[in-house]
KOLLOKE-563723 format. One record per residue (C-alpha): x, y, z; residue number from 1. Coordinates in steps of 0.2 Angstrom, whole numbers. Layout:
<atoms>
ATOM|X|Y|Z|NUM
...
</atoms>
This chain:
<atoms>
ATOM|721|278|524|1
ATOM|736|288|531|2
ATOM|748|284|545|3
ATOM|756|297|556|4
ATOM|771|292|567|5
ATOM|774|304|582|6
ATOM|793|302|585|7
ATOM|800|311|600|8
ATOM|817|313|592|9
ATOM|825|311|576|10
ATOM|829|292|576|11
ATOM|815|285|587|12
ATOM|803|281|573|13
ATOM|817|272|565|14
ATOM|823|262|581|15
ATOM|805|257|585|16
ATOM|796|256|568|17
ATOM|807|252|554|18
ATOM|799|236|549|19
ATOM|782|244|551|20
ATOM|787|258|540|21
ATOM|792|246|527|22
ATOM|776|236|527|23
ATOM|767|252|525|24
ATOM|778|257|510|25
ATOM|774|239|503|26
ATOM|756|242|504|27
ATOM|756|259|497|28
ATOM|751|267|513|29
ATOM|756|286|515|30
ATOM|768|289|530|31
ATOM|771|305|539|32
ATOM|784|306|552|33
ATOM|782|319|565|34
ATOM|800|322|573|35
ATOM|796|333|589|36
ATOM|811|338|598|37
ATOM|824|342|584|38
ATOM|834|356|591|39
ATOM|848|346|600|40
ATOM|866|346|605|41
ATOM|865|327|609|42
ATOM|877|314|601|43
ATOM|883|298|608|44
ATOM|901|302|604|45
ATOM|909|319|605|46
ATOM|907|328|588|47
ATOM|903|346|592|48
ATOM|894|356|604|49
ATOM|886|367|591|50
ATOM|867|365|592|51
ATOM|865|369|573|52
ATOM|878|357|568|53
ATOM|872|343|578|54
ATOM|854|346|573|55
ATOM|858|348|555|56
ATOM|868|332|556|57
ATOM|854|323|563|58
ATOM|842|328|550|59
ATOM|854|322|536|60
ATOM|855|305|544|61
ATOM|836|305|546|62
ATOM|835|308|527|63
ATOM|847|295|523|64
ATOM|837|282|534|65
ATOM|820|286|524|66
ATOM|829|286|508|67
ATOM|831|267|510|68
ATOM|813|264|508|69
ATOM|812|271|490|70
ATOM|796|280|494|71
ATOM|790|298|497|72
ATOM|789|297|515|73
ATOM|784|314|523|74
ATOM|795|321|536|75
ATOM|790|335|548|76
ATOM|802|343|560|77
ATOM|793|353|573|78
ATOM|810|361|579|79
ATOM|806|360|598|80
ATOM|821|360|610|81
ATOM|825|343|617|82
ATOM|826|340|635|83
ATOM|845|341|639|84
ATOM|845|359|631|85
ATOM|828|364|638|86
ATOM|829|360|656|87
ATOM|845|350|660|88
ATOM|838|333|663|89
ATOM|832|319|653|90
ATOM|821|307|665|91
ATOM|804|310|671|92
ATOM|806|308|691|93
ATOM|791|320|695|94
ATOM|774|325|687|95
ATOM|775|336|672|96
ATOM|780|354|676|97
ATOM|770|369|669|98
ATOM|782|372|655|99
ATOM|780|354|650|100
ATOM|762|355|650|101
ATOM|764|370|637|102
ATOM|774|359|626|103
ATOM|759|345|628|104
ATOM|747|358|623|105
ATOM|757|364|608|106
ATOM|759|346|602|107
ATOM|740|342|605|108
ATOM|735|357|595|109
ATOM|747|353|580|110
ATOM|741|335|580|111
ATOM|722|340|580|112
ATOM|725|351|565|113
ATOM|736|340|555|114
ATOM|734|322|559|115
ATOM|720|310|551|116
ATOM|717|292|551|117
ATOM|731|282|562|118
ATOM|742|290|574|119
ATOM|757|279|581|120
ATOM|763|285|598|121
ATOM|777|280|610|122
ATOM|771|270|625|123
ATOM|783|280|636|124
ATOM|793|265|642|125
ATOM|809|272|650|126
ATOM|802|288|657|127
ATOM|811|299|645|128
ATOM|803|316|648|129
ATOM|801|320|629|130
ATOM|793|304|626|131
ATOM|782|307|641|132
ATOM|776|324|634|133
ATOM|773|316|617|134
ATOM|762|302|625|135
ATOM|753|315|636|136
ATOM|748|325|621|137
ATOM|741|310|612|138
ATOM|731|304|628|139
ATOM|723|321|629|140
ATOM|715|318|611|141
ATOM|714|299|612|142
ATOM|695|298|612|143
ATOM|694|306|595|144
ATOM|708|298|587|145
ATOM|714|281|580|146
ATOM|729|278|591|147
ATOM|741|264|592|148
ATOM|756|263|603|149
ATOM|774|257|600|150
ATOM|787|251|612|151
ATOM|801|264|615|152
ATOM|818|257|611|153
ATOM|831|253|617|154
ATOM|821|256|634|155
ATOM|809|242|632|156
ATOM|823|229|630|157
ATOM|830|235|647|158
ATOM|815|229|657|159
ATOM|806|212|659|160
ATOM|789|207|649|161
ATOM|780|209|666|162
ATOM|786|226|668|163
ATOM|780|230|650|164
ATOM|764|223|654|165
ATOM|763|232|671|166
ATOM|766|248|661|167
ATOM|752|244|649|168
ATOM|740|240|662|169
ATOM|742|257|670|170
ATOM|738|265|653|171
ATOM|723|254|651|172
ATOM|716|260|668|173
ATOM|719|278|663|174
ATOM|711|276|647|175
ATOM|697|264|653|176
ATOM|701|252|638|177
ATOM|709|235|634|178
ATOM|724|235|624|179
ATOM|730|220|613|180
ATOM|746|218|602|181
ATOM|751|215|585|182
ATOM|768|209|579|183
ATOM|774|216|563|184
ATOM|784|202|557|185
ATOM|802|201|551|186
ATOM|795|189|537|187
ATOM|797|195|519|188
ATOM|802|212|525|189
ATOM|811|222|512|190
ATOM|824|230|523|191
ATOM|837|225|535|192
ATOM|833|234|551|193
ATOM|851|234|558|194
ATOM|858|241|542|195
ATOM|847|255|540|196
ATOM|846|261|559|197
ATOM|865|261|558|198
ATOM|863|276|547|199
ATOM|860|286|563|200
ATOM|879|286|565|201
ATOM|880|301|578|202
ATOM|867|291|589|203
ATOM|870|273|589|204
ATOM|884|263|596|205
ATOM|886|244|596|206
ATOM|878|241|612|207
ATOM|862|251|608|208
ATOM|861|243|592|209
ATOM|861|226|599|210
ATOM|848|231|611|211
ATOM|836|236|598|212
ATOM|840|221|586|213
ATOM|839|209|601|214
ATOM|821|216|606|215
ATOM|816|213|588|216
ATOM|823|196|587|217
ATOM|815|191|603|218
ATOM|798|196|596|219
ATOM|801|191|578|220
ATOM|797|209|574|221
ATOM|790|225|580|222
ATOM|775|225|592|223
ATOM|762|238|592|224
ATOM|747|240|605|225
ATOM|730|247|603|226
ATOM|711|243|605|227
ATOM|705|228|596|228
ATOM|694|239|585|229
ATOM|709|250|579|230
ATOM|720|235|577|231
ATOM|707|227|565|232
ATOM|707|243|555|233
ATOM|725|244|554|234
ATOM|727|231|540|235
ATOM|743|237|533|236
ATOM|755|222|535|237
ATOM|756|206|524|238
ATOM|761|195|539|239
ATOM|755|199|557|240
ATOM|755|188|572|241
ATOM|741|192|585|242
ATOM|742|188|603|243
</atoms>
């Protein structure tokens, strides 16, 4: 059994799934993280405007993060250009455009050729265009895949539970399925999530870190969503709570 995580940017998988990754490692489950939009100039504090310098720095931070798990986690960087560099905007306020559908197709083709077993995909909470592109690529191959969805952070912490459930209901209607959740618990976890995500120093300030950890504490873990049959197969974790 293998687990693939579709991470729109370097750091998204860490923010959203650090505990889940730790549980996979604990259970000797091979993990591959697919970082999509890795060509970037974005940093939360001014460091440099050089794309190569920032992109390289973020990859070094990513490597330091995964080193904490003491396991051979496979990292794939697809070297796609992120939204601020690509088109000058970040948020999805309109339907996907032609160039964005081309990225959807490129991602879909990659996933079809390279992913087997479980694929963890962002829910698209927060309407970041790169997250939306990733989700759309997965939805187009959903019927032939074992897909689970994770809550985008820090965005999921900025809306109410009712809004999260409304977002999920729209997804259920589109896919014509029922989605349930599983919480990958804090209990007996081998890592301290706050310590490890702070390794993304160019991307994380105290406020965003507090949002991510606050969401984790509210749930007592990390919440993933999927069809009941897929969640049942996803027996990776030593301590889970079903709702």
